[in-house]
DSSP file (Angstrom, degrees, kcal/mol; ACC not computed):
  #  RESIDUE AA STRUCTURE BP1 BP2  ACC     N-H-->O    O-->H-N    N-H-->O    O-->H-N    TCO  KAPPA ALPHA  PHI   PSI    X-CA   Y-CA   Z-CA
    1    1 A X     >        0   0    0      0, 0.0     4,-1.9     0, 0.0     5,-0.2   0.000 360.0 360.0 360.0 -39.9    0.3   84.5    3.5
    2    2 A X  H  >  +     0   0    0      1,-0.2     4,-2.5     2,-0.2     5,-0.2   0.894 360.0  54.8 -60.8 -40.2   -2.2   82.2    5.3
    3    3 A X  H  > S+     0   0    0      1,-0.2     4,-2.4     2,-0.2    -1,-0.2   0.911 106.6  51.9 -60.7 -41.4   -2.3   84.5    8.3
    4    4 A X  H  > S+     0   0    0      1,-0.2     4,-2.1     2,-0.2    -1,-0.2   0.906 110.0  48.5 -61.8 -41.8   -3.2   87.4    6.0
    5    5 A X  H  X S+     0   0    0     -4,-1.9     4,-1.9     2,-0.2    -2,-0.2   0.915 111.8  48.5 -65.9 -42.8   -6.0   85.4    4.4
    6    6 A X  H  X S+     0   0    0     -4,-2.5     4,-0.5     1,-0.2    26,-0.3   0.892 113.9  47.3 -63.8 -38.6   -7.4   84.4    7.8
    7    7 A X  H  < S+     0   0    0     -4,-2.4    80,-0.4    -5,-0.2     4,-0.3   0.834 114.6  46.7 -71.5 -32.3   -7.2   88.0    9.1
    8    8 A X  H >X S+     0   0    0     -4,-2.1     3,-1.4    -5,-0.2     4,-1.4   0.776  90.5  84.4 -79.3 -28.1   -8.9   89.3    5.9
    9    9 A X  H 3X S+     0   0    0     -4,-1.9     4,-2.5     1,-0.3     3,-0.5   0.834  86.7  51.1 -49.7 -47.5  -11.7   86.8    5.8
   10   10 A X  H 3< S+     0   0    0     -4,-0.5    -1,-0.3     1,-0.2     7,-0.2   0.799 109.0  53.4 -65.0 -24.9  -14.1   88.6    8.2
   11   11 A X  H <4 S+     0   0    0     -3,-1.4    -1,-0.2    -4,-0.3    -2,-0.2   0.810 113.6  42.3 -76.0 -29.4  -13.7   91.8    6.2
   12   12 A X  H  < S+     0   0    0     -4,-1.4     2,-0.3    -3,-0.5    -2,-0.2   0.845 132.4  12.1 -83.4 -36.7  -14.7   90.1    3.0
   13   13 A X    ><  -     0   0    0     -4,-2.5     3,-2.2    -5,-0.2     4,-0.3  -0.905  61.3-150.6-148.0 112.3  -17.5   88.0    4.3
   14   14 A X  T >> S+     0   0    0     -2,-0.3     3,-1.2     1,-0.3     4,-0.8   0.681  90.2  78.6 -58.8 -17.8  -19.2   88.5    7.7
   15   15 A X  H 3> S+     0   0    0      1,-0.3     4,-1.6     2,-0.2    -1,-0.3   0.788  82.8  66.1 -62.6 -24.4  -20.1   84.8    7.9
   16   16 A X  H <> S+     0   0    0     -3,-2.2     4,-2.9    -7,-0.3    -1,-0.3   0.818  90.5  63.7 -66.3 -28.7  -16.4   84.2    8.9
   17   17 A X  H <> S+     0   0    0     -3,-1.2     4,-2.1    -4,-0.3    -1,-0.2   0.926 103.9  46.9 -58.9 -43.4  -17.0   86.0   12.1
   18   18 A X  H  X S+     0   0    0     -4,-0.8     4,-2.3    -3,-0.2    -1,-0.2   0.902 111.2  51.4 -65.0 -41.2  -19.5   83.4   13.1
   19   19 A X  H  X S+     0   0    0     -4,-1.6     4,-2.6     1,-0.2    -2,-0.2   0.922 110.2  48.4 -63.0 -44.0  -17.1   80.6   12.1
   20   20 A X  H  X S+     0   0    0     -4,-2.9     4,-1.8    10,-0.2    -1,-0.2   0.891 109.4  54.1 -63.9 -38.0  -14.3   82.1   14.2
   21   21 A X  H  X>S+     0   0    0     -4,-2.1     5,-2.2    -5,-0.2     4,-0.5   0.929 110.7  45.8 -60.3 -45.1  -16.7   82.4   17.1
   22   22 A X  H ><5S+     0   0    0     -4,-2.3     3,-1.1     1,-0.2    -2,-0.2   0.926 111.0  52.0 -63.3 -45.4  -17.6   78.8   16.9
   23   23 A X  H 3<5S+     0   0    0     -4,-2.6    -1,-0.2     1,-0.3    -2,-0.2   0.820 116.3  40.4 -62.3 -30.3  -14.0   77.7   16.6
   24   24 A X  H 3<5S-     0   0    0     -4,-1.8    -1,-0.3     5,-0.2    -2,-0.2   0.407 104.8-128.9 -99.1   1.1  -13.1   79.7   19.7
   25   25 A X  T <<5S+     0   0    0     -3,-1.1     2,-0.3    -4,-0.5    -3,-0.2   0.880  78.2 103.4  52.8  42.9  -16.2   78.7   21.6
   26   26 A X    > < -     0   0    0     -5,-2.2     3,-1.7     3,-0.2    -2,-0.2  -0.828  59.9-156.7-156.5 109.7  -16.9   82.4   22.3
   27   27 A X  T 3  S+     0   0    0     -2,-0.3    -6,-0.1     1,-0.3    -5,-0.1   0.657  93.9  61.5 -66.6 -14.3  -19.5   84.4   20.5
   28   28 A X  T 3  S+     0   0    0      1,-0.1     2,-1.1    -7,-0.1    -1,-0.3   0.637  84.9  83.2 -85.2 -13.3  -17.7   87.6   21.3
   29   29 A X    <   +     0   0    0     -3,-1.7    -5,-0.2     1,-0.2    -3,-0.2  -0.750  45.8 158.0 -94.9  95.8  -14.5   86.6   19.4
   30   30 A X        +     0   0    0     -2,-1.1     2,-0.3   -10,-0.1   -10,-0.2   0.502  59.4  60.4 -96.8  -6.3  -15.3   87.5   15.8
   31   31 A X  S    S-     0   0    0     -3,-0.1     2,-0.2   -11,-0.1    55,-0.1  -0.875  95.8 -98.3-116.8 152.2  -11.7   87.7   14.7
   32   32 A X        -     0   0    0     53,-0.3    53,-3.4    -2,-0.3     2,-0.2  -0.478  39.2-141.4 -68.8 139.8   -9.1   84.9   14.8
   33   33 A X  B  >  -A   84   0A   0     51,-0.3     4,-2.5    -2,-0.2     5,-0.3  -0.519  26.0-104.9 -93.5 167.5   -6.8   85.1   17.8
   34   34 A X  H  > S+     0   0    0     49,-2.0     4,-2.5    46,-0.3     5,-0.2   0.916 122.9  52.2 -54.8 -44.5   -3.1   84.3   17.9
   35   35 A X  H  > S+     0   0    0     46,-2.8     4,-2.1     2,-0.2    -1,-0.2   0.921 109.4  47.6 -61.6 -46.3   -4.0   81.0   19.6
   36   36 A X  H  > S+     0   0    0     45,-0.3     4,-2.9     1,-0.2     5,-0.2   0.938 114.4  46.0 -62.5 -46.9   -6.5   79.9   17.0
   37   37 A X  H  X S+     0   0    0     -4,-2.5     4,-2.5     1,-0.2    -1,-0.2   0.887 110.3  53.8 -65.4 -37.6   -4.3   80.8   14.0
   38   38 A X  H  X S+     0   0    0     -4,-2.5     4,-0.9    -5,-0.3    -1,-0.2   0.909 113.0  44.2 -61.6 -40.7   -1.3   79.0   15.7
   39   39 A X  H  < S+     0   0    0     -4,-2.1     3,-0.4    -5,-0.2    -2,-0.2   0.930 115.9  46.2 -68.0 -45.9   -3.5   75.9   16.0
   40   40 A X  H  < S+     0   0    0     -4,-2.9    -2,-0.2     1,-0.2    -1,-0.2   0.850 120.9  37.1 -66.8 -34.7   -4.9   76.1   12.5
   41   41 A X  H  < S+     0   0    0     -4,-2.5    -1,-0.2    -5,-0.2    -2,-0.2   0.471  92.0 109.8 -99.8  -2.5   -1.6   76.7   10.8
   42   42 A X  S  < S-     0   0    0     -4,-0.9     2,-0.6    -3,-0.4     6,-0.1  -0.408  70.4-120.6 -78.2 150.6    0.7   74.5   12.9
   43   43 A X        -     0   0    0      1,-0.1    -1,-0.1    -2,-0.1    -2,-0.1  -0.784  17.1-148.1 -83.8 125.4    2.3   71.4   11.6
   44   44 A X  S    S+     0   0    0     -2,-0.6    -1,-0.1     3,-0.1     3,-0.1   0.454  70.6  90.3 -78.6   2.8    1.1   68.6   13.9
   45   45 A X  S >  S-     0   0    0      1,-0.2     3,-0.9     2,-0.1    -2,-0.1   0.046  94.3 -45.1 -81.6-163.7    4.4   66.8   13.4
   46   46 A X  T 3  S+     0   0    0      1,-0.2    -1,-0.2     2,-0.1    -3,-0.1  -0.269 122.1  34.3 -63.4 150.7    7.6   67.0   15.4
   47   47 A X  T 3  S+     0   0    0     -3,-0.1     2,-0.3     1,-0.1    -1,-0.2   0.617  75.4 124.6  81.8  13.3    8.8   70.5   16.4
   48   48 A X    <   +     0   0    0     -3,-0.9    -1,-0.1    -4,-0.1    -2,-0.1  -0.236  33.2 152.4 -99.2  47.2    5.3   72.0   16.7
   49   49 A X     >  -     0   0    0     -2,-0.3     4,-2.0     1,-0.1     3,-0.3  -0.321  60.0-103.7 -71.6 160.7    5.9   73.2   20.3
   50   50 A X  H  > S+     0   0    0      1,-0.2     4,-1.6     2,-0.2     5,-0.1   0.841 119.2  54.5 -56.9 -38.1    3.9   76.3   21.4
   51   51 A X  H  > S+     0   0    0      1,-0.2     4,-1.0     2,-0.2    -1,-0.2   0.918 109.0  48.4 -64.0 -42.5    6.8   78.7   21.2
   52   52 A X  H  4 S+     0   0    0     -3,-0.3     4,-0.4     1,-0.2     3,-0.4   0.889 110.5  51.8 -63.8 -39.7    7.4   77.7   17.5
   53   53 A X  H  < S+     0   0    0     -4,-2.0     3,-0.3     1,-0.2    -1,-0.2   0.803 111.9  46.0 -69.5 -28.3    3.7   78.1   16.7
   54   54 A X  H >< S+     0   0    0     -4,-1.6     3,-2.0    -5,-0.2     4,-0.3   0.613  87.1  92.0 -88.6 -12.7    3.6   81.6   18.2
   55   55 A X  G >< S+     0   0    0     -4,-1.0     3,-1.7    -3,-0.4    -1,-0.2   0.839  76.6  60.8 -53.9 -41.4    6.8   82.8   16.5
   56   56 A X  G 3  S+     0   0    0     -4,-0.4     7,-0.3    -3,-0.3     8,-0.3   0.666 105.7  50.3 -63.4 -12.1    5.0   84.3   13.4
   57   57 A X  G <  S+     0   0    0     -3,-2.0    -1,-0.3     6,-0.1    -2,-0.2   0.386  82.0 120.8-105.8   2.1    3.1   86.7   15.7
   58   58 A X  S X  S-     0   0    0     -3,-1.7     3,-1.7    -4,-0.3     6,-0.4  -0.239  78.0-108.9 -64.2 156.4    6.1   88.0   17.7
   59   59 A X  T 3  S+     0   0    0      1,-0.3    -1,-0.1     5,-0.1    -4,-0.0   0.831 119.8  44.2 -57.0 -35.3    6.7   91.8   17.6
   60   60 A X  T 3  S+     0   0    0      4,-0.1    -1,-0.3     5,-0.1     2,-0.1   0.356  87.7 115.1 -95.2   6.8    9.8   91.3   15.4
   61   61 A X  S X> S-     0   0    0     -3,-1.7     4,-3.1    -6,-0.1     3,-0.6  -0.419  80.4-108.1 -73.1 154.0    8.2   88.8   13.1
   62   62 A X  H 3> S+     0   0    0      1,-0.2     4,-2.6     2,-0.2     6,-0.3   0.863 114.0  56.0 -53.0 -46.4    7.9   89.8    9.4
   63   63 A X  H 34>S+     0   0    0     -7,-0.3     5,-2.2     1,-0.2     6,-1.6   0.878 118.8  32.3 -59.3 -39.1    4.1   90.2    9.4
   64   64 A X  H X45S+     0   0    0     -3,-0.6     3,-1.1    -6,-0.4    -2,-0.2   0.862 116.5  55.3 -85.8 -38.7    4.1   92.7   12.3
   65   65 A X  H 3<5S+     0   0    0     -4,-3.1    -2,-0.2     1,-0.3    -3,-0.2   0.891 111.3  45.5 -61.5 -39.5    7.5   94.3   11.6
   66   66 A X  T 3<5S-     0   0    0     -4,-2.6    -1,-0.3    -5,-0.3    -2,-0.2   0.445 115.7-116.8 -84.7   0.1    6.3   95.2    8.1
   67   67 A X  T < 5S+     0   0    0     -3,-1.1    -3,-0.2     2,-0.2    21,-0.1   0.762  76.3 127.6  74.4  26.2    3.0   96.4    9.4
   68   68 A X  S   <S+     0   0    0     -5,-2.2    20,-2.1    -6,-0.3     2,-0.3   0.861  73.6  20.8 -82.7 -37.6    0.8   93.9    7.6
   69   69 A X  E     -B   87   0B   0     -6,-1.6     2,-0.3    18,-0.3    18,-0.2  -0.915  65.4-159.0-129.1 158.2   -1.1   92.6   10.7
   70   70 A X  E     -B   86   0B   0     16,-3.0    16,-2.5    -2,-0.3     2,-0.8  -0.964  21.4-125.9-131.9 150.7   -1.8   94.0   14.1
   71   71 A X  E     -B   85   0B   0     -2,-0.3    14,-0.2    14,-0.2     3,-0.1  -0.881  35.6-134.0 -96.9 114.4   -2.7   92.4   17.3
   72   72 A X        -     0   0    0     12,-2.6    12,-0.2    -2,-0.8     2,-0.1  -0.169  32.1 -82.2 -66.3 160.2   -5.9   94.1   18.4
   73   73 A X        -     0   0    0     10,-0.1     2,-0.3     3,-0.0    11,-0.2  -0.389  47.5-171.3 -63.9 134.3   -6.3   95.2   22.0
   74   74 A X        -     0   0    0      1,-0.1     3,-0.1    -2,-0.1     4,-0.1  -0.805  42.3 -67.0-118.1 166.3   -7.4   92.5   24.4
   75   75 A X  S >  S-     0   0    0     -2,-0.3     3,-2.3     1,-0.1    -1,-0.1  -0.152  71.0 -81.4 -54.2 148.0   -8.5   93.1   28.0
   76   76 A X  T 3  S+     0   0    0      1,-0.3    -1,-0.1    -3,-0.1     3,-0.1  -0.224 117.9  16.4 -54.7 132.4   -5.7   94.2   30.3
   77   77 A X  T 3  S+     0   0    0      1,-0.3    -1,-0.3    -3,-0.1    -2,-0.1   0.479  89.0 148.1  82.9   2.6   -3.6   91.4   31.5
   78   78 A X    <   -     0   0    0     -3,-2.3    -1,-0.3    -4,-0.1    -4,-0.1  -0.427  55.1-100.7 -69.6 144.7   -4.9   89.0   28.7
   79   79 A X    >   -     0   0    0      1,-0.1     3,-1.5    -3,-0.1     4,-0.3  -0.269  27.3-114.7 -63.0 151.9   -2.3   86.5   27.5
   80   80 A X  G >  S+     0   0    0      1,-0.3     3,-1.7     2,-0.2   -46,-0.3   0.883 114.3  59.3 -52.1 -43.7   -0.6   87.1   24.2
   81   81 A X  G 3  S+     0   0    0      1,-0.3   -46,-2.8   -47,-0.1   -45,-0.3   0.672  97.9  59.7 -66.2 -17.4   -2.2   84.1   22.6
   82   82 A X  G <  S+     0   0    0     -3,-1.5     2,-0.3   -48,-0.2    -1,-0.3   0.442  78.4 112.7 -91.7   1.4   -5.7   85.5   23.2
   83   83 A X  S <  S-     0   0    0     -3,-1.7   -49,-2.0    -4,-0.3   -48,-0.1  -0.556  71.2-118.2 -77.1 134.9   -5.2   88.7   21.2
   84   84 A X  B     -A   33   0A   0     -2,-0.3   -12,-2.6   -51,-0.2     2,-0.5  -0.443  22.1-137.0 -70.8 144.0   -7.2   89.1   18.0
   85   85 A X  E     +B   71   0B   0    -53,-3.4   -53,-0.3   -14,-0.2     2,-0.3  -0.886  31.3 164.5-104.2 130.2   -5.3   89.3   14.7
   86   86 A X  E     -B   70   0B   0    -16,-2.5   -16,-3.0    -2,-0.5     2,-0.1  -0.948  42.3 -94.3-139.5 159.6   -6.4   91.8   12.1
   87   87 A X  E     -B   69   0B   0    -80,-0.4   -18,-0.3    -2,-0.3     2,-0.1  -0.485  50.5-105.1 -68.5 145.5   -5.0   93.4    9.0
   88   88 A X              0   0    0    -20,-2.1    -1,-0.1    -2,-0.1   -18,-0.0  -0.452 360.0 360.0 -69.7 146.1   -3.3   96.7    9.7
   89   89 A X              0   0    0     -2,-0.1    -1,-0.1    -3,-0.1   -21,-0.1   0.509 360.0 360.0 -67.5 360.0   -5.3   99.7    8.6
């Protein structure tokens, strides 16, 4: 549910675009990326390894399998974690 809210925020209020840009230290990134959401939503306790944090964004994870979110196109060869997360149209 949290991922959906983070992905929806820029559509509801454009000020979130600026916040995401600041958090990612890149003014061109107006949507949260997989990496940012994994950091924001991860449990900082034990078991928070990178693979576990990226699991909710895998192709076969519920959010993507059910068509709720999509990973927007990133430049060719860009790492998976740098892809922007958006609600599916």
